[in-house]
C-alpha positions in Angstrom: 133.1 59.7 132.9 131.7 62.4 130.7 132.1 62.3 126.9 132.6 65.8 125.4 130.8 66.2 122.0 132.8 66.1 119.0 133.2 69.6 117.6 131.7 70.0 114.1 134.1 71.0 111.5 133.2 74.1 109.6 134.1 73.7 106.0 135.3 76.5 103.9 132.7 79.0 102.6 131.3 78.4 99.2 132.4 80.7 96.3 130.3 83.8 95.9 128.9 82.4 92.6 127.4 79.3 94.5 125.7 81.3 97.4 122.2 81.6 96.4 121.4 84.6 98.6 124.3 86.7 97.1 123.5 85.6 93.6 119.9 87.0 94.2 121.2 90.3 95.5 123.5 90.5 92.5 120.7 89.9 89.9 118.6 92.3 91.6 121.2 95.1 91.5 122.1 94.2 87.8 118.2 94.5 87.0 117.8 97.9 88.8 121.0 99.3 87.1 119.5 98.0 83.6 116.2 99.8 84.2 118.0 103.0 85.4 120.2 102.8 82.4 117.2 102.5 80.1 115.2 105.3 81.7 118.4 107.6 81.6 118.7 106.7 77.9 114.9 107.6 77.1 115.2 110.8 78.9 118.5 111.9 77.2 117.1 110.8 73.7 113.9 112.7 74.4 115.8 115.9 75.4 118.0 115.6 72.4 115.1 115.3 70.1 113.2 118.2 71.7 116.2 120.4 71.4 117.0 119.5 67.8 113.2 120.5 67.0 113.4 123.7 69.1 110.8 122.5 71.5 111.1 123.8 74.9 109.9 121.6 78.0 107.9 122.7 81.0 104.4 123.8 81.9 104.7 127.5 80.9 102.4 126.9 78.0 99.4 126.6 80.3 99.5 130.5 80.7 99.4 131.1 76.8 96.3 132.2 75.0 94.4 129.1 73.7 92.9 130.9 70.7 90.0 128.5 70.0 86.5 128.1 71.4 84.8 125.2 73.1 81.0 124.5 72.5 80.3 123.3 76.0 81.8 124.9 79.1 80.5 124.8 82.6 82.7 127.8 83.5 83.4 131.1 81.8 85.5 130.4 78.7 86.3 132.1 75.3 89.0 132.0 72.7 91.0 134.5 74.8 91.3 132.0 77.7 94.6 130.2 78.5 95.4 126.5 77.8 95.1 126.0 81.6 91.4 127.0 81.6 91.0 124.7 78.5 92.4 122.0 80.7 89.8 122.8 83.5 87.0 123.0 81.0 87.9 119.5 79.5 88.2 118.1 82.8 84.7 119.3 84.0 83.1 117.9 80.9 84.7 114.6 81.5 83.5 114.6 85.0 79.8 115.6 84.1 79.4 112.9 81.5 81.1 110.3 83.8 79.1 111.2 86.9 75.8 111.3 85.0 76.7 108.2 83.0 77.3 106.4 86.3 74.1 107.5 87.8 72.0 106.4 84.9 73.8 103.0 84.3 73.3 102.2 88.0 69.6 102.8 87.9 69.1 101.1 84.5 71.3 98.2 85.4 69.6 97.5 88.7 66.3 97.7 87.2 67.1 95.3 84.2 69.0 92.9 86.5 66.1 92.5 88.8 63.7 92.3 86.0 65.6 89.5 84.5 64.9 87.2 87.4 61.2 88.3 87.2 58.6 85.4 87.1 56.8 87.3 84.4 58.1 85.4 81.2 57.6 88.6 78.9 59.7 91.0 81.4 62.3 88.5 81.8 62.8 87.9 78.1 62.8 91.7 77.4 65.5 92.2 80.1 67.6 89.3 78.7 67.3 90.7 75.1 68.5 94.2 76.3 71.6 92.6 78.0 72.4 90.4 74.9 72.0 93.1 72.4 73.7 96.0 73.9 76.5 94.0 75.7 77.6 92.6 72.4 77.7 95.8 70.3 81.0 97.7 70.4 80.5 101.0 72.4 81.9 103.1 69.6 79.2 102.0 67.2 76.6 102.7 69.8 78.0 106.2 70.2 77.8 106.6 66.4 74.3 105.1 66.2 72.9 107.6 68.9 74.7 110.6 67.3 74.4 110.0 63.5 71.3 107.7 63.2 69.2 109.3 66.1 70.3 112.9 67.1 71.6 114.0 63.8 68.3 112.9 62.1 66.4 115.2 64.3 64.3 117.9 62.6 65.6 121.6 62.2 64.9 124.1 65.0 61.9 125.4 63.3 60.2 121.8 63.3 61.5 120.9 66.9 59.9 118.3 69.0 58.5 120.1 71.9 57.1 119.1 75.3 54.7 121.8 76.7 56.4 124.7 74.8 59.2 124.7 77.2 61.5 121.7 76.0 62.6 121.5 72.6 64.6 118.7 70.9 66.2 119.2 67.5 69.2 118.6 65.4 71.1 121.1 67.5 70.5 119.5 70.7 68.1 119.6 73.7 66.8 123.3 74.8 65.6 123.3 78.3 64.3 126.3 80.5 67.1 127.8 82.7 66.3 128.9 86.3 67.1 132.4 87.4 67.7 132.7 91.2 66.6 135.8 92.9 67.2 137.3 96.4 66.2 134.8 99.1 66.8 131.7 97.2 69.9 130.9 99.3 67.5 129.5 102.2 66.3 126.8 100.0 69.4 124.9 99.6 70.0 125.5 103.3 66.5 123.9 104.1 67.5 121.0 101.6 70.8 120.6 103.7 68.8 120.6 106.9 66.3 118.0 105.7 69.1 115.6 104.5 70.7 115.8 107.9 67.6 115.2 109.7 66.7 112.4 107.5 70.0 110.7 108.1 69.6 111.1 112.0 66.1 109.7 111.6 67.2 106.6 109.8 69.9 106.1 112.4 67.6 106.5 115.2 65.0 104.3 113.6 67.5 101.4 113.1 68.7 101.6 116.8 65.1 101.6 117.9 64.3 98.5 115.7 67.3 96.6 117.2 66.2 97.5 120.7 62.3 97.1 120.4 61.7 95.4 117.2 59.4 98.3 116.1 60.2 100.5 113.1 58.7 103.4 111.5 58.5 104.2 107.7 61.6 106.2 108.0 62.1 106.0 104.1 58.9 107.6 103.2 59.2 110.1 106.2 62.7 111.2 105.0 61.4 111.6 101.4 58.7 113.7 102.4 61.1 115.8 104.7 63.6 116.2 101.9 60.9 117.3 99.3 58.6 119.1 101.5 60.9 121.3 103.8 62.4 122.9 100.6 59.0 123.4 98.9 57.7 124.9 102.2 60.7 127.4 102.4 60.1 128.1 98.7 56.5 129.2 99.2 57.4 131.1 102.2 60.0 133.1 100.4 57.6 134.0 97.7 59.1 131.6 95.1 62.3 133.6 94.3 62.9 131.8 91.0 62.0 132.8 87.5 62.5 130.7 84.5 64.2 131.7 81.2 62.4 129.7 78.5 64.0 129.1 75.3 62.4 131.0 72.2 62.9 130.5 68.4 64.6 133.5 67.1 65.6 133.3 63.4 67.2 129.9 62.8 67.8 128.8 66.3 66.7 129.1 69.9 67.7 131.7 72.3 67.6 131.7 76.1 67.5 128.7 78.3 70.0 125.8 78.6 71.1 124.0 75.5 72.4 120.4 75.9 74.4 119.6 72.9 73.7 116.5 70.7 77.4 115.2 71.3 76.7 115.2 75.1 73.4 113.4 74.7 74.8 110.8 72.4 77.9 110.0 74.7 75.7 109.8 77.8 73.1 107.5 76.1 75.6 105.2 74.9 77.8 105.0 78.0 74.7 104.5 80.2 72.9 101.9 78.1 76.2 100.0 77.4 77.5 99.7 81.0 74.0 99.1 82.3 74.0 95.8 80.4 77.0 94.7 82.3 75.7 96.1 85.6 72.4 94.1 85.0 74.4 90.9 84.8 76.4 91.7 88.0 73.1 92.5 89.9 71.6 89.2 88.5 74.4 87.0 89.7 74.6 88.8 93.1 71.0 88.2 93.8 71.3 84.6 92.6 74.3 84.1 95.1 72.0 84.5 98.0 70.9 81.0 99.4 67.3 80.2 98.6 66.8 79.6 102.3 67.0 83.3 102.9 64.1 84.0 100.6 62.2 81.2 101.9 62.5 82.2 105.3 61.4 85.7 104.5 58.3 84.2 102.6 57.4 82.0 105.5 57.0 85.2 107.5 54.6 86.4 104.8 56.7 89.2 103.7 55.7 90.9 100.5 57.9 90.1 97.5 59.0 93.9 97.3 60.0 93.7 101.1 61.8 90.4 100.7 63.9 92.0 97.7 64.6 95.2 99.5 65.4 94.0 103.1 66.7 90.5 102.7 68.1 89.9 99.3 69.6 93.1 98.1 71.5 94.0 101.3 73.2 90.5 101.2 73.8 90.6 97.5 75.6 94.0 97.8 78.7 92.3 99.1 78.9 90.4 95.8 77.8 93.2 93.5 80.1 96.0 94.7 83.5 94.7 93.7 82.7 93.9 90.0 80.5 97.1 90.0 83.6 99.2 90.8 85.3 97.9 87.7 82.3 98.9 85.6 82.5 102.5 87.0 86.0 102.7 86.2 85.4 101.4 82.7 82.8 104.1 82.0 85.1 106.8 83.2 87.8 105.6 80.8 85.4 104.8 77.9 84.2 108.5 78.1 87.5 109.2 76.2 85.7 108.0 73.1 84.0 111.4 73.0 86.6 112.7 70.7 85.1 110.4 68.0 81.9 112.6 67.9 83.5 116.0 68.9 82.4 116.1 72.5 84.8 118.4 74.2 86.1 116.3 76.9 89.6 116.2 78.4 91.1 114.1 75.7 89.4 116.1 72.9 90.3 119.7 73.8 93.4 119.1 75.9 95.1 115.8 74.6 93.8 116.8 71.0 93.6 120.3 70.2 95.8 121.8 72.8 98.7 119.2 72.0 98.3 120.0 68.3 98.6 123.7 68.9 101.5 123.6 71.4 103.5 120.5 70.7 104.0 120.0 74.3 103.3 116.2 74.1 105.0 114.9 77.2 103.5 117.4 79.3 99.9 117.2 77.9 99.8 113.4 78.0 101.2 113.2 81.4 98.7 115.6 82.8 95.8 113.7 81.1 97.1 110.3 82.3 97.5 111.6 85.8 93.9 112.8 85.8 92.5 109.5 84.6 94.8 107.8 87.2 93.6 110.1 90.1 90.0 109.8 89.2 90.3 105.9 89.0 92.0 105.9 92.3 89.4 108.2 94.1 86.6 106.0 92.8 88.3 102.7 93.9 88.9 104.2 97.3 85.3 105.3 97.9 83.9 102.0 96.5 86.2 100.1 98.9 85.2 102.1 101.8 81.5 101.5 100.7 82.1 97.8 100.4 83.6 97.6 103.8 80.5 99.4 105.2 78.0 97.0 103.7 80.0 93.8 104.3 78.6 91.3 106.7 80.3 91.4 110.2 80.7 87.9 111.7 80.3 87.7 115.3 
């Protein structure tokens, strides 16, 4: 005789306020509504205040004449240019000082970081002193130091510090010879590009050859000779189609050549030296994260110290170095906005400063400036993440 299971009785559904899932949905809907209401209030209040002050919104002001000059411009610019061109000039100045600062900070940081681990007592202490001094002084004070205490204390143009009667340093900046390219010079960049492509191909082939046979060529030196030698060979073959415009003292200032303004030099030096002190510590910690067995095994093979560092230690340390290194690159880019303290015409100074004061378009100007820094930071992060994935160790 089969016994039928007793049907479970289904009780009444709990009230709405006791149902956890429904309460969560309700609270989320209320939060979204509150945020939307707050944003609508902010937008409405902003529009009302702008209308009361007679300020029109929109980006039409970018086509108006700026009416002010900029001391450093990588593109053609005058006081009759538009605010849109002012934005481009400030953006390019920001990108230039940021890119050169990243390059210099990386080189200095790697050298100092490796030097701090040197068995030489003096070199290690000098590297440690560099890090402790420049890392603990505020960046703005370092900018002021290089600008007011060093560069503004330089002699006048008539008493300039010179190097070979071609390079001059004075209170108005650094004057350098300017290359003037003539017909046929276009073949030299083409030769440089061919040399770079050939060098990359040589490095890839050499790596595969080493994996297959264990033999390797000095591909680095060969590539360096190719990159330098091929353009020089083309330069000589085309009759050196380059002349130099050397700066000359005329009156109270130098004429001709290229002048690097002191504001750029001060900002570049401060950003590079300050950020390099942090990068040096990142490099030191990355190298020390490598197990000692790796270096001991390399030394057991009688590898020289420089090869142990270049072929064994640094490639493995990069996976530890790159993530915090990305943060330092982003900090350097954002710290470049301190340029306004000494009058360097970066994006914040000429666009979020002068342009904003003249036009009154605060919302549009600040939004564009924020969007620029956000875009640059995201692009740098994407590139560094890609590079980190490339150098990461692949487990089999």
